[in-house]
DRENNU-360615 format. One record per atom (N, C-alpha, C): x, y, z; atom name. Coordinates in Angstrom, 1 decimal. Atoms other than C-alpha are relative to their C-alpha. Example, Ala and Ser with C-alpha at 12.3 -4.5 7.8 and 13.67 -1.06 7.14 Angstrom:
<rec <0.9 -1.2 0.0> "N">
<rec <12.3 -4.5 7.8> "CA">
<rec <0.9 1.2 0.0> "C">
<rec <-0.9 -1.1 0.0> "N">
<rec <13.7 -1.1 7.1> "CA">
<rec <-0.8 1.1 0.8> "C">
//
This chain:
<rec <1.4 0.1 0.3> "N">
<rec <139.2 17.0 59.5> "CA">
<rec <-0.8 0.4 1.3> "C">
<rec <0.5 0.0 -1.3> "N">
<rec <138.2 17.6 63.3> "CA">
<rec <-0.9 1.8 -0.6> "C">
<rec <0.2 -0.8 -0.2> "N">
<rec <138.4 21.3 62.5> "CA">
<rec <-1.1 0.6 -1.7> "C">
<rec <1.2 -0.8 1.2> "N">
<rec <136.7 21.4 59.2> "CA">
<rec <-1.7 -0.5 0.4> "C">
<rec <1.3 0.1 -0.1> "N">
<rec <133.6 19.9 60.9> "CA">
<rec <-0.6 0.8 0.9> "C">
<rec <-0.1 -1.4 -1.0> "N">
<rec <134.2 22.6 63.7> "CA">
<rec <-1.0 1.3 -0.6> "C">
<rec <0.1 -1.2 0.7> "N">
<rec <134.0 25.0 61.1> "CA">
<rec <-1.6 0.0 -0.8> "C">
<rec <1.5 0.0 0.2> "N">
<rec <130.9 23.5 59.2> "CA">
<rec <-1.3 0.1 1.0> "C">
<rec <0.7 -0.2 -0.6> "N">
<rec <129.1 23.2 61.8> "CA">
<rec <-0.9 1.5 0.7> "C">
<rec <0.4 -1.1 -0.3> "N">
<rec <129.5 26.5 63.5> "CA">
<rec <-1.0 0.8 -1.0> "C">
<rec <0.8 -0.7 1.1> "N">
<rec <128.3 28.0 60.1> "CA">
<rec <-1.7 -0.5 -0.1> "C">
<rec <0.8 0.1 -0.4> "N">
<rec <125.3 26.2 60.5> "CA">
<rec <-0.6 -1.1 -1.2> "C">
<rec <0.1 0.5 1.1> "N">
<rec <125.9 23.6 57.8> "CA">
<rec <-0.5 -1.0 -0.1> "C">
<rec <0.8 1.3 -0.7> "N">
<rec <123.8 20.6 57.8> "CA">
<rec <0.9 -1.4 -0.1> "C">
<rec <-0.8 1.8 0.3> "N">
<rec <124.8 16.5 57.5> "CA">
<rec <1.8 0.1 1.1> "C">
<rec <-1.3 0.3 -1.3> "N">
<rec <127.9 17.2 60.5> "CA">
<rec <-0.4 -0.8 0.9> "C">
<rec <0.0 0.2 -1.3> "N">
<rec <128.3 15.1 62.9> "CA">
<rec <0.2 0.9 1.2> "C">
<rec <-0.2 -0.6 -1.4> "N">
<rec <127.5 17.2 65.6> "CA">
<rec <0.4 -0.3 1.2> "C">
<rec <0.0 1.0 -1.0> "N">
<rec <127.4 14.6 68.2> "CA">
<rec <1.4 -0.3 0.5> "C">
<rec <-1.9 0.5 -0.3> "N">
<rec <131.7 13.9 68.0> "CA">
<rec <0.3 0.9 0.5> "C">
<rec <-0.4 -1.6 0.1> "N">
<rec <131.9 17.6 68.2> "CA">
<rec <0.2 0.4 1.7> "C">
<rec <0.2 0.0 -1.6> "N">
<rec <130.3 17.6 72.3> "CA">
<rec <1.1 -0.2 0.7> "C">
<rec <-0.7 1.0 -1.0> "N">
<rec <133.2 17.3 74.9> "CA">
<rec <1.5 0.1 -0.6> "C">
<rec <-1.6 0.1 0.6> "N">
<rec <136.0 18.3 72.5> "CA">
<rec <0.5 1.6 0.0> "C">
<rec <-0.7 -2.0 -0.5> "N">
<rec <138.9 21.1 72.9> "CA">
<rec <0.2 -0.5 -1.6> "C">
<rec <0.3 -0.4 1.3> "N">
<rec <138.6 22.5 69.3> "CA">
<rec <0.9 1.3 -0.4> "C">
<rec <-0.4 -1.3 0.3> "N">
<rec <140.9 25.0 67.7> "CA">
<rec <-0.6 0.9 -1.5> "C">
<rec <0.5 -0.5 1.5> "N">
<rec <139.4 27.8 65.4> "CA">
<rec <0.7 1.7 -0.6> "C">
<rec <-0.3 -1.9 0.2> "N">
<rec <140.3 31.6 64.2> "CA">
<rec <-0.7 0.8 -1.3> "C">
<rec <0.5 -1.6 0.5> "N">
<rec <139.5 34.4 63.0> "CA">
<rec <0.9 0.8 -0.5> "C">
<rec <-0.6 -1.3 0.7> "N">
<rec <140.4 37.8 61.5> "CA">
<rec <-0.7 1.4 0.3> "C">
<rec <0.4 -1.6 -0.9> "N">
<rec <140.4 41.3 63.5> "CA">
<rec <0.2 0.9 -1.1> "C">
<rec <-0.3 -0.8 0.9> "N">
<rec <140.2 44.2 61.2> "CA">
<rec <-0.4 1.6 0.7> "C">
<rec <0.2 -1.1 -1.6> "N">
<rec <141.0 47.7 63.6> "CA">
<rec <0.4 1.2 -0.8> "C">
<rec <-0.2 -1.3 0.6> "N">
<rec <140.6 51.0 62.2> "CA">
<rec <-0.6 1.2 0.8> "C">
<rec <0.2 -1.0 -0.9> "N">
<rec <140.7 54.5 63.5> "CA">
<rec <1.0 0.9 0.2> "C">
<rec <-0.9 -1.4 -0.1> "N">
<rec <142.5 57.9 64.4> "CA">
<rec <0.3 -0.2 1.6> "C">
<rec <-0.4 -0.8 -1.3> "N">
<rec <144.4 58.6 67.7> "CA">
<rec <0.3 1.0 0.2> "C">
<rec <-0.4 -0.9 0.1> "N">
<rec <144.9 61.8 68.5> "CA">
<rec <0.2 0.7 1.6> "C">
<rec <0.1 -0.5 -1.9> "N">
<rec <145.8 63.9 72.3> "CA">
<rec <-0.8 0.7 -0.1> "C">
<rec <1.5 -0.2 -0.4> "N">
<rec <143.0 64.4 74.3> "CA">
<rec <0.4 1.8 0.0> "C">
<rec <-0.3 -1.7 -0.2> "N">
<rec <144.4 68.3 75.0> "CA">
<rec <-0.1 0.7 -1.1> "C">
<rec <0.0 -0.2 1.4> "N">
<rec <145.4 69.1 71.3> "CA">
<rec <-0.6 0.0 -1.1> "C">
<rec <1.0 0.6 1.1> "N">
<rec <143.5 67.5 68.9> "CA">
<rec <1.1 -0.2 -1.0> "C">
<rec <-0.5 0.4 0.5> "N">
<rec <146.6 66.7 67.5> "CA">
<rec <0.5 -1.3 -0.6> "C">
<rec <-0.1 1.3 -0.1> "N">
<rec <147.8 63.1 66.1> "CA">
<rec <0.8 -0.4 0.4> "C">
<rec <-0.8 0.5 -1.1> "N">
<rec <149.3 61.0 68.1> "CA">
<rec <1.0 -1.6 -0.8> "C">
<rec <-0.9 0.9 0.5> "N">
<rec <152.3 59.1 66.5> "CA">
<rec <0.2 -1.3 0.9> "C">
<rec <-1.3 1.0 -0.6> "N">
<rec <153.6 55.5 67.5> "CA">
<rec <-1.0 -0.6 1.3> "C">
<rec <1.1 0.8 -0.6> "N">
<rec <150.2 54.6 69.5> "CA">
<rec <0.2 -1.5 0.1> "C">
<rec <0.5 1.4 0.2> "N">
<rec <150.2 50.8 70.1> "CA">
<rec <-0.7 -0.3 0.4> "C">
<rec <1.4 0.7 -0.4> "N">
<rec <147.3 48.6 69.8> "CA">
<rec <0.4 -1.5 0.8> "C">
<rec <0.0 1.4 -0.6> "N">
<rec <147.5 45.6 72.4> "CA">
<rec <-1.1 -0.8 -0.2> "C">
<rec <0.8 0.8 0.1> "N">
<rec <145.3 42.4 71.3> "CA">
<rec <0.4 -0.8 1.3> "C">
<rec <0.1 0.6 -1.1> "N">
<rec <144.2 40.7 74.8> "CA">
<rec <-0.9 -1.1 -0.1> "C">
<rec <1.0 0.5 0.1> "N">
<rec <142.8 37.6 74.5> "CA">
<rec <-0.8 -0.5 1.3> "C">
<rec <1.0 0.3 -1.7> "N">
<rec <140.1 36.7 77.6> "CA">
<rec <-0.5 -0.9 0.1> "C">
<rec <0.2 0.9 0.0> "N">
<rec <139.0 34.0 76.4> "CA">
<rec <-1.6 -0.5 -0.3> "C">
<rec <1.2 0.1 0.5> "N">
<rec <135.2 32.9 76.0> "CA">
<rec <-0.6 0.0 0.9> "C">
<rec <1.2 -0.1 -1.0> "N">
<rec <132.0 33.7 78.0> "CA">
<rec <0.0 -1.3 0.4> "C">
<rec <-0.5 1.6 -0.9> "N">
<rec <132.6 30.9 80.8> "CA">
<rec <0.7 -0.3 -0.5> "C">
<rec <-0.9 0.6 -0.1> "N">
<rec <135.7 30.0 79.9> "CA">
<rec <1.3 0.9 -0.2> "C">
<rec <-1.0 -1.1 -0.5> "N">
<rec <138.2 32.6 81.2> "CA">
<rec <1.3 -0.3 -0.5> "C">
<rec <-1.5 0.2 0.3> "N">
<rec <141.8 32.7 79.3> "CA">
<rec <0.6 0.3 1.1> "C">
<rec <-0.7 -0.7 -1.1> "N">
<rec <143.9 32.2 82.4> "CA">
<rec <1.8 -0.3 -0.6> "C">
<rec <0.2 -1.2 -0.2> "N">
<rec <146.0 34.0 82.5> "CA">
<rec <0.2 0.5 -1.8> "C">
<rec <0.4 -0.2 1.4> "N">
<rec <145.1 36.2 79.4> "CA">
<rec <1.3 0.5 -0.9> "C">
<rec <-1.8 0.4 0.6> "N">
<rec <147.6 36.1 76.6> "CA">
<rec <-0.1 1.6 -1.1> "C">
<rec <0.0 -0.9 0.6> "N">
<rec <148.5 39.4 75.0> "CA">
<rec <1.2 0.2 -1.1> "C">
<rec <-0.8 0.1 1.1> "N">
<rec <150.0 40.4 71.6> "CA">
<rec <-0.1 1.3 -0.3> "C">
<rec <-0.1 -1.5 0.7> "N">
<rec <150.9 43.7 70.4> "CA">
<rec <-0.4 0.0 -1.8> "C">
<rec <0.2 0.3 1.2> "N">
<rec <149.3 43.8 66.8> "CA">
<rec <0.1 1.4 -1.0> "C">
<rec <0.5 -1.1 1.0> "N">
<rec <149.5 47.3 65.0> "CA">
<rec <0.3 1.3 1.3> "C">
<rec <-0.2 -1.2 -0.6> "N">
<rec <150.2 51.0 65.8> "CA">
<rec <-0.5 1.1 -1.0> "C">
<rec <0.2 -1.0 0.7> "N">
<rec <149.3 54.5 64.8> "CA">
<rec <1.3 0.6 -1.1> "C">
<rec <-1.8 -0.5 1.4> "N">
<rec <151.6 56.1 61.5> "CA">
<rec <-0.4 1.4 1.1> "C">
<rec <-0.4 -1.4 -0.8> "N">
<rec <152.6 59.6 61.9> "CA">
<rec <-1.4 0.9 -0.3> "C">
<rec <1.3 -0.4 0.4> "N">
<rec <148.7 60.7 60.8> "CA">
<rec <-0.4 -0.2 1.2> "C">
<rec <1.0 0.9 -1.4> "N">
<rec <147.6 58.8 64.1> "CA">
<rec <-1.2 -1.0 -0.7> "C">
<rec <0.8 0.9 0.8> "N">
<rec <145.8 56.5 61.4> "CA">
<rec <0.6 -1.2 1.0> "C">
<rec <-0.5 0.6 -0.7> "N">
<rec <145.5 53.3 63.0> "CA">
<rec <-0.7 -1.2 -1.4> "C">
<rec <0.2 0.8 1.2> "N">
<rec <145.1 50.3 59.7> "CA">
<rec <0.4 -1.6 0.3> "C">
<rec <-0.6 1.5 -0.3> "N">
<rec <145.4 46.5 61.0> "CA">
<rec <-0.8 -0.9 -0.4> "C">
<rec <0.6 1.1 0.1> "N">
<rec <144.4 43.2 60.2> "CA">
<rec <0.8 -0.9 0.6> "C">
<rec <-0.7 1.4 -0.6> "N">
<rec <145.3 40.1 62.5> "CA">
<rec <-0.5 -0.8 0.3> "C">
<rec <0.4 1.5 0.0> "N">
<rec <144.8 37.0 62.5> "CA">
<rec <0.3 -0.1 1.2> "C">
<rec <0.1 0.7 -1.2> "N">
<rec <144.1 34.9 65.7> "CA">
<rec <-0.6 -1.1 -0.3> "C">
<rec <0.7 1.3 -0.2> "N">
<rec <143.5 31.7 66.5> "CA">
<rec <-0.2 -0.4 1.4> "C">
<rec <0.0 0.0 -1.8> "N">
<rec <142.4 30.1 69.9> "CA">
<rec <-0.8 -1.5 -0.1> "C">
<rec <0.4 0.8 -0.5> "N">
<rec <141.3 27.0 71.4> "CA">
<rec <-1.3 -0.1 0.4> "C">
<rec <1.3 -0.1 -0.6> "N">
<rec <137.6 26.2 72.5> "CA">
<rec <-0.1 -1.4 0.4> "C">
<rec <0.9 1.3 -0.2> "N">
<rec <135.8 23.5 74.6> "CA">
<rec <-1.6 0.2 0.2> "C">
<rec <1.5 0.0 1.1> "N">
<rec <132.5 22.4 72.7> "CA">
<rec <-0.9 -0.7 1.3> "C">
<rec <1.9 1.1 -0.8> "N">
<rec <129.4 21.8 74.8> "CA">
<rec <-1.1 0.5 -1.0> "C">
<rec <0.9 0.5 0.9> "N">
<rec <126.4 20.8 73.4> "CA">
<rec <-0.8 1.3 0.3> "C">
<rec <0.6 -1.2 -0.2> "N">
<rec <124.7 24.4 74.6> "CA">
<rec <1.1 1.2 -1.5> "C">
<rec <-0.9 -0.5 1.5> "N">
<rec <127.5 26.0 71.9> "CA">
<rec <-0.6 -0.5 -1.3> "C">
<rec <0.4 1.0 1.3> "N">
<rec <126.3 23.6 69.2> "CA">
<rec <-0.9 0.9 -0.2> "C">
<rec <1.6 -1.3 0.9> "N">
<rec <122.8 25.6 69.3> "CA">
<rec <-0.2 0.7 0.3> "C">
<rec <0.0 -1.1 -0.1> "N">
<rec <124.1 28.4 69.9> "CA">
<rec <0.6 1.0 -1.3> "C">
<rec <-1.2 -0.3 1.2> "N">
<rec <126.5 28.7 67.0> "CA">
<rec <1.1 0.3 0.5> "C">
<rec <-1.5 0.1 -0.8> "N">
<rec <129.6 28.3 69.3> "CA">
<rec <0.5 0.9 1.1> "C">
<rec <-0.4 -0.7 -1.1> "N">
<rec <131.4 29.3 72.1> "CA">
<rec <0.1 1.7 -0.8> "C">
<rec <-0.5 -1.5 -0.1> "N">
<rec <131.4 33.5 72.6> "CA">
<rec <0.9 0.5 0.2> "C">
<rec <-1.5 -0.8 -0.2> "N">
<rec <134.8 35.4 72.0> "CA">
<rec <-0.5 0.8 0.4> "C">
<rec <-0.3 -0.6 -1.0> "N">
<rec <135.9 37.2 74.7> "CA">
<rec <1.5 0.5 -0.5> "C">
<rec <-1.3 -0.4 -0.3> "N">
<rec <138.8 40.0 74.3> "CA">
<rec <-0.2 1.5 0.3> "C">
<rec <-0.3 -1.3 -0.3> "N">
<rec <140.3 43.4 75.0> "CA">
<rec <0.9 0.5 -1.1> "C">
<rec <-1.2 -0.9 1.0> "N">
<rec <142.0 46.1 72.7> "CA">
<rec <0.5 0.8 1.1> "C">
<rec <-1.1 -1.4 -1.5> "N">
<rec <144.7 48.5 74.8> "CA">
<rec <0.4 1.0 -0.9> "C">
<rec <-1.1 -1.1 0.0> "N">
<rec <145.6 51.6 72.9> "CA">
<rec <0.9 0.3 0.8> "C">
<rec <-0.5 -0.5 -0.9> "N">
<rec <148.3 53.3 74.5> "CA">
<rec <1.7 0.5 -0.7> "C">
<rec <-1.5 -0.4 0.6> "N">
<rec <151.6 55.1 74.5> "CA">
<rec <0.5 0.7 1.1> "C">
<rec <-0.9 -0.2 -1.1> "N">
<rec <154.1 56.3 76.8> "CA">
<rec <-0.3 1.6 -0.2> "C">
<rec <0.8 -1.6 -0.3> "N">
<rec <152.9 59.8 78.6> "CA">
<rec <-0.9 0.0 -0.4> "C">
<rec <1.6 0.3 0.5> "N">
<rec <149.4 58.8 77.4> "CA">
<rec <-1.0 -0.8 1.4> "C">
<rec <0.8 1.7 -0.9> "N">
<rec <146.7 56.8 79.7> "CA">
<rec <-0.5 -0.5 -1.0> "C">
<rec <0.4 0.7 0.6> "N">
<rec <145.8 54.2 78.3> "CA">
<rec <-1.4 -0.5 -0.2> "C">
<rec <1.0 0.3 -0.1> "N">
<rec <142.5 53.4 77.0> "CA">
<rec <0.1 -1.7 0.0> "C">
<rec <-0.1 1.5 -0.2> "N">
<rec <141.1 49.5 77.3> "CA">
<rec <-1.9 -0.1 -0.6> "C">
<rec <1.4 -0.1 0.7> "N">
<rec <137.9 48.7 75.2> "CA">
<rec <0.1 -1.5 -0.1> "C">
<rec <0.6 1.3 0.0> "N">
<rec <136.1 45.2 75.6> "CA">
<rec <-0.9 -0.1 -0.9> "C">
<rec <1.3 0.3 0.6> "N">
<rec <134.4 43.3 73.5> "CA">
<rec <-0.4 -1.9 0.7> "C">
<rec <0.5 1.3 -0.2> "N">
<rec <132.3 40.0 73.8> "CA">
<rec <-0.6 -0.1 -1.3> "C">
<rec <0.7 0.2 1.4> "N">
<rec <131.9 38.7 70.0> "CA">
<rec <0.3 0.8 -0.6> "C">
<rec <-0.5 -1.2 1.4> "N">
<rec <131.1 41.4 67.5> "CA">
<rec <-0.7 0.8 0.9> "C">
<rec <0.5 -0.8 -0.6> "N">
<rec <130.3 43.7 70.6> "CA">
<rec <0.5 0.9 1.2> "C">
<rec <-0.5 -0.6 -0.8> "N">
<rec <131.8 46.4 72.2> "CA">
<rec <-0.8 0.8 1.5> "C">
<rec <0.3 -0.6 -0.4> "N">
<rec <131.2 46.7 76.0> "CA">
<rec <-0.1 1.1 0.7> "C">
<rec <-0.5 -0.9 -0.7> "N">
<rec <133.0 49.5 77.2> "CA">
<rec <-0.5 1.6 -0.7> "C">
<rec <0.5 -1.3 0.5> "N">
<rec <131.7 52.4 75.0> "CA">
<rec <-0.7 -0.2 -1.2> "C">
<rec <0.7 0.0 1.3> "N">
<rec <129.3 53.1 72.2> "CA">
<rec <0.3 0.5 -0.8> "C">
<rec <-0.8 -1.0 1.3> "N">
<rec <131.6 55.2 70.1> "CA">
<rec <0.9 -0.8 -0.8> "C">
<rec <-1.1 0.9 1.3> "N">
<rec <133.0 52.3 68.2> "CA">
<rec <-0.8 -0.9 -0.2> "C">
<rec <0.4 0.8 0.6> "N">
<rec <131.8 50.8 65.6> "CA">
<rec <0.3 -1.5 -0.3> "C">
<rec <-0.9 1.0 0.4> "N">
<rec <132.1 47.2 65.4> "CA">
<rec <-1.1 -1.3 -0.9> "C">
<rec <1.3 0.7 0.8> "N">
<rec <130.4 44.4 62.5> "CA">
<rec <0.7 -1.7 0.2> "C">
<rec <-0.9 0.9 0.5> "N">
<rec <131.3 40.9 61.9> "CA">
<rec <-0.8 -0.3 -1.5> "C">
<rec <-0.1 0.7 1.7> "N">
<rec <131.3 39.1 58.3> "CA">
<rec <0.6 -1.1 -0.5> "C">
<rec <-0.9 1.1 0.0> "N">
<rec <132.3 36.1 57.3> "CA">
<rec <1.0 -0.4 0.1> "C">
<rec <-1.2 0.5 -1.2> "N">
<rec <134.4 35.2 60.2> "CA">
<rec <0.9 0.9 0.2> "C">
<rec <-1.2 -1.2 -0.2> "N">
<rec <136.0 38.9 60.5> "CA">
<rec <-0.6 0.5 0.6> "C">
<rec <0.4 -0.9 -0.5> "N">
<rec <135.3 41.4 63.2> "CA">
<rec <0.5 0.7 -0.5> "C">
<rec <-0.4 -1.7 -0.2> "N">
<rec <135.5 44.9 61.9> "CA">
<rec <-0.4 0.6 1.0> "C">
<rec <-0.3 -0.7 -1.0> "N">
<rec <136.4 47.4 64.8> "CA">
<rec <0.2 1.0 -1.0> "C">
<rec <-0.1 -1.0 0.2> "N">
<rec <136.3 50.9 63.6> "CA">
<rec <-0.2 1.2 1.3> "C">
<rec <-0.2 -0.8 -0.9> "N">
<rec <137.6 53.3 66.4> "CA">
<rec <-0.9 1.3 0.0> "C">
<rec <0.7 -1.0 0.5> "N">
<rec <136.5 56.4 64.7> "CA">
<rec <1.2 0.7 0.7> "C">
<rec <-0.9 -0.4 -0.6> "N">
<rec <138.3 58.7 67.0> "CA">
<rec <0.8 -0.4 1.6> "C">
<rec <0.3 0.4 -1.2> "N">
<rec <140.0 57.5 70.1> "CA">
<rec <1.6 1.4 0.7> "C">
<rec <-0.5 -1.0 -0.6> "N">
<rec <141.3 60.3 72.4> "CA">
<rec <0.9 -0.3 1.3> "C">
<rec <-1.0 0.6 -0.7> "N">
<rec <144.7 59.7 74.3> "CA">
<rec <0.0 1.7 1.6> "C">
<rec <-0.3 -0.8 -1.0> "N">
<rec <144.7 61.9 77.7> "CA">
<rec <1.8 -0.2 0.2> "C">
<rec <-1.4 -0.2 -0.7> "N">
<rec <148.3 63.3 78.5> "CA">
<rec <-0.2 -0.8 1.2> "C">
<rec <0.1 0.4 -1.5> "N">
<rec <149.4 61.4 82.2> "CA">
<rec <0.2 1.5 1.0> "C">
<rec <0.3 -1.0 -1.0> "N">
<rec <148.5 63.6 84.9> "CA">
<rec <1.6 -0.2 1.3> "C">
<rec <-1.4 0.3 -0.5> "N">
<rec <151.6 64.1 87.3> "CA">
<rec <-0.1 -0.7 0.9> "C">
<rec <0.1 0.9 -0.9> "N">
<rec <149.8 62.0 90.2> "CA">
<rec <0.0 -1.3 -0.8> "C">
<rec <-0.3 1.7 0.7> "N">
<rec <149.5 58.9 88.0> "CA">
<rec <1.2 -0.3 -0.4> "C">
<rec <-1.6 0.0 0.6> "N">
<rec <152.9 59.4 86.6> "CA">
<rec <0.4 -0.4 1.4> "C">
<rec <-0.7 0.8 -0.9> "N">
<rec <153.9 59.2 89.9> "CA">
<rec <-0.2 -1.6 1.2> "C">
<rec <0.4 1.7 -0.3> "N">
<rec <152.0 56.2 90.9> "CA">
<rec <0.4 -0.8 -0.6> "C">
<rec <-0.6 1.3 1.0> "N">
<rec <153.0 54.3 87.8> "CA">
<rec <1.6 -0.3 0.6> "C">
<rec <-1.6 0.6 -0.6> "N">
<rec <156.6 54.9 89.1> "CA">
<rec <0.5 -0.7 0.9> "C">
<rec <-0.1 1.2 -1.0> "N">
<rec <156.2 53.7 92.1> "CA">
<rec <-0.5 -1.2 0.1> "C">
<rec <0.6 1.4 0.4> "N">
<rec <154.0 51.0 91.2> "CA">
<rec <1.2 -0.9 -1.1> "C">
<rec <-1.3 0.4 0.7> "N">
<rec <157.1 50.0 88.6> "CA">
<rec <0.9 0.0 1.0> "C">
<rec <-1.1 0.2 -0.9> "N">
<rec <159.6 50.5 91.6> "CA">
<rec <-0.4 -1.3 0.9> "C">
<rec <0.2 1.2 -0.9> "N">
<rec <157.7 48.1 94.0> "CA">
<rec <0.1 -1.0 -0.4> "C">
<rec <0.5 0.8 0.7> "N">
<rec <157.0 45.6 91.3> "CA">
<rec <1.3 -0.4 -0.6> "C">
<rec <-1.0 0.3 -0.1> "N">
<rec <160.7 45.6 90.4> "CA">
<rec <1.3 -0.4 1.8> "C">
<rec <-0.2 0.2 -1.6> "N">
<rec <161.7 45.1 94.2> "CA">
<rec <0.2 -1.2 0.1> "C">
<rec <0.4 1.5 -0.5> "N">
<rec <159.7 42.1 94.7> "CA">
<rec <0.5 -1.0 -0.9> "C">
<rec <-0.2 1.2 0.4> "N">
<rec <160.5 40.3 91.8> "CA">
<rec <1.3 -1.1 -0.1> "C">
<rec <-1.2 1.0 -0.1> "N">
<rec <163.8 39.3 92.7> "CA">
<rec <-0.3 -0.5 1.1> "C">
<rec <0.3 0.9 -1.4> "N">
<rec <162.1 38.0 96.4> "CA">
<rec <-1.3 -1.0 -0.7> "C">
<rec <1.4 0.6 0.6> "N">
<rec <159.3 36.3 94.1> "CA">
<rec <1.0 -1.2 -0.3> "C">
<rec <-0.4 1.0 1.1> "N">
<rec <162.2 34.4 92.1> "CA">
<rec <1.3 -0.5 1.0> "C">
<rec <-0.5 1.0 -1.0> "N">
<rec <164.7 33.6 94.5> "CA">
<rec <-0.5 -0.7 1.3> "C">
<rec <0.3 1.0 -1.4> "N">
<rec <163.9 30.6 96.9> "CA">
<rec <0.3 0.7 1.8> "C">
//
């Protein structure tokens, strides 16, 4: 019943006991539809097997600690991305949230493939804050994201060495952190 009231309230429906929601932790859900094309930044050829990772970073003013990552799909043999991801999230409802239409969701999408530099895209609600080349629109509880073309640059020799060194250091420190 509580979830039903929250959904009705956030949709602006009248006659919902709004006062009963303030100060409560609630669970909300949504749909993320992601499309686009991934190409090699040097050759322009399609990149097959690029992974799209959804990173739940919380809400404006309520960051997720730690952020939760989930691989939600990837590019096909033609480099095309076509993903429909259903996500749920908890939120603490404040009086201001009720007045402004609910807490504003924040999340990142990361496109990555071994041998290429990853690209991160940051979102606040239905707005991509990291670039203007991404088309984003919200419609009926879903967020539609069209990346158009994502150009993944091959990893340079220097960044490859830095990444290898970072992984080696992390692996050597892990046993020290686990063991007393």
